N, C-alpha and C positions, 0 to 999 in steps of 0.2 A: 391331565386329570381334572375332574370336576369337583369343586369344593362348595359344599353347602355351609353357609354361615348364618346362624340364628342367634338371637339375643334372648336369654332367659331372665325372666323376672317372676319368680314364684309360679312357674308354669311347667313343672316337671312332667305332669301327666300329658299336657299338650305336646311337649317336646318328644315324649315317648311315642305318641301317635304319629307325629310327623316323621320320626326316624323309621317307624314301621312302614309308613307309606313309601318312603324312599327305598327301603329294602325290598318291598313287594314288587317294585318296578325296576329293580336293579339288574342291569345287563352289562354295565361298564364299571371301571374302577372309580371310586369316589371316596371322599372323606367329609365327615360332618364336624364343623367347628362350632362349639357352643360357647358363647361369651356369657359368663354368669354374672348378671347384674344384681343378684340377691345373695351376697356372700354368707349370710346367716343360714341359708337353706342348703343343707348338705344332701338333700334327696336327689339333686340333679346328678350326683356321682353314680347313681345306680344305672345310668344309661351309658357310662363310659365303657369303651371297648377299643379294639384295634383300629376300627374305622371311625372312632369318635374321640375328638380332643376337646377338653374343657379348659377354657382360659378364664382366670379370675380377674375381674375388673377392680376388685377391692371395695367397691361401693356401687350404688346405682348411678352410673354416669350418663344415663339416657340412651336412646336408641342409636343416634348417629355416632356418638363417641364409642358405644359398644361395638358397632359395626366396624369402626376404624381399627379397633384392636384385632378383630378377626381378619380384616383385609390386610393389615400389616403382617400378621403371622403368615398368611398364605403367600404374600408377596416375597417374604424372606425365603420361603421354601421353593416357590415356583412362580417367578415373575411373568411367565407366559401362560399361566393357568387361567381357567374360567371359574369365576365365583358366582354362585347363585345366592344372593341375600334373600332370606325367606323367613316370614313370620312364624313363630312357634304355633300360632292358632290356625295353621293351614295344613292341608293334605295335598299331595301331588295328585293331579287329575289325570285324565286320559287325553292324549297319548302319553306314554312314559317319557322319561327325560333322556333316553338314549339318542334322541334327535339333536341334543345340544351341540356336540362336537361338529356334526355335519352342518348344522345351521351356521355356525361361526366360520367353518372352513369355506362354505359357499358364499358367505357375506363378510369377508375379513375387514371391511370398512366400518362395520358396526362396533361401537365401543360399549354402549349401554343398551340393553334389550329388556323390555317388559313383556309380560305374558298376559293371556286372558285370565281373569279371576272371576270365579263364580261363588255365590253364596251357597250354603248347604241345600237350599230349596231349589237350586238350579237357576236362580235369577242372576243375570249378568251384573257383576259388581264393578269391573274395570276392563276396558279394551282400548285405552288410549287417553292421553292428556293434551289439552290445548290451553294456551295462555294468550290473553288479549291484554297487553300492557296498558293501553289507553283507558281501559275500564277496570284494571286490576282484577280481571276475571280469570280464575284458575278452574278450568272446567274438565270434567270427565266426559269423553265422547267416544262412541263406538266407531272408531276409525276403521276397524277391520271389516265392517259390513260393506265398505266401499271397495276393498281390495282383498277379498276372502282368500284368493289363491296365492297371493304374494308371500314370500318368505317373511317379510316384515314390511311395516308401513312407518315412514318417518313421523315423529311426533315431537311435541315440545317437552313432555315429561312423562315419566312412568312411575307407578306406585312402588314404594320401597317394600311393600308387602311381598313382592315377587319381582326381583330386579337382578338381571344377569350382567356381569361385567367381564369384558375381555381384557385381562390385564396386559396382554401383549400390545395393546393399542396405546398404553400410557408409558411415558418416559420415567415416571416415578409413581409410587403407590397412590392411587386415587383415595380421596378421603372426604368425609362429610364435615360440614362446619360444626364444631362442637358447641357453638353458641345455641344451636337448636337442640333442646333437650328431647323434645318429642313433637311431632307433626311438622309438615312442610320441609323437613330436611331432605326428603327425596326430590321434591321440586327444585330446591336450591342446588342440590347435587347435579341434577340434569342441566339446569340453566347455566351453571358455572362452567361445566365441561363442554356444553354446546357452544358457549362463547369462545372456547379455545379451539373450536373446529371439530369436536367429536360428534359423531352421528348417534342420535338417540332414536330408537325404534320400538315398535310393539309387534309381537308375532302371534299368529293364530295357531302356530305349530305346537305350542306348549300351553298348558292350563293347570290351574290348581283350584282348590276349594278353600274358601276363607270364611271364618266366623267373625264378622266385623265386631270390634270393640269387646271381644270376649275377655280381654285382659284389662284394657283401659277403663271400661265401665265400672270396674270394682272400686275406682277412686275418682268419683265424678268431679269433685272440686279441682283436683290436680289436673285432670284431663282438660278442663276448660281454661285453666290457668295457662298451661303449656300451649294449647292451641291458639289462644288469644295472643299471647306474646309472639309466637312463631309466625302467625299470620301477619301481624303488624311489622315485624322484622322483614318479612318477605316483601311486603308492599313498599317498605322503605328502600329495599335493594333493587327492586325490579319494576317499580311503577313510578309515577310522577308525584311531586309533593301535593298537588291538588287531589289526586286520588287517595293518597295516604291520609291526608287531613279529613277528607270526606268519610273514609272508612273508620278512622279513629273516632269521630263524633258519632257515627252510626252505632259503633260498638258500645260507646258510653250510654247512649239512649236505650239500646237493647238491654244492657245490663241493668239499668234502672227499672225498666219494665219487668224484667225477670225477677227482680228482688222481691216483688209482691207475690209471684206465683211459683217460682222455682228458685228459692233463696240460695240453695247449694250451688247451682250453676252460676247464679249472679255473683256469688262470692269468688268463685273461680275466675270469672271474667274480670272482675275488679282487680284481683291479684295479678292477673296477666297484664292488664292495662297499667297498673302501678309499676310492675317490673319493666315494661317497655319504656314508660316515661322516665324512669330512673336511669335507664341505660342509653336512651336514644340521644345522640348529639343534636338531631334536628329539633326534638321537643325542648331540649335544654336551651337551644338557640332561640326558639320561639318564645319561651317563657322569659328569657333574658331580655328579648326585644320588647315584650309587653311591659316588663318592669321598667325599662328605660323610658318607654313612651308615657307610662303613667306618672313617672317622676317629672316629666316635662310639663304636666298640666299645672297651670297657675290658678290658684284659688285667691281671688282678690277680695 
């Protein structure tokens, strides 16, 4: 069975539209699992049905932790199932999702598979992810333009906006790092499991339509807080200290400049920087080292 997992945060109308797009292209058995990250919003229960399950997180636990609740629920029911993590602000595109079982049957080695993602205007939004550790560069690149007829193209990471997981490839339930509240959790997810030998790919056989930032842009400061923290956390885990320190200072300078022209974004970035500095062992070590060095200075 195919399980669609989505995380709701005050987005009932969008979830309704997503479910409708699933039903419109339905030819196979499926189930929709909605993780409710907005417990005070009862409107989400109007979409509950035999094919739709709603899980309460109890609070807004973030995207990755919300996905974990859905993944764990599916894994307990069907550890060989296929999960499609999908944003609520998306609609299934053409062709329909009936291709999913055959795709994984023909390519059983694939553990994590991304899809083409378009904006409502038809503009290509995602078709593959590349990572250059020496530069700390996390790039989106149209990898499918090179291999248009292939079932999939291997890549470094795929967007969590539309990410399929073949649970049968995992010895235990895969999970996102809950330290990522929002942003870059998909990159971290892919790189962690790639390091364990799992194959990550992107396919041209499946597509969807995504309205970028239709949810996160309603809370600008929090958006930049989470993206700043998550980015620095990612650089710490997957790049060099030199790259991390360079990116850290670049973010500080950028936030200072923005404080004069876009203060709300600047506040978010500064909060993200503060959160990272508070939690990072590397930053604490550098500050401790600087403190020790300064105490060694002799004023005669």
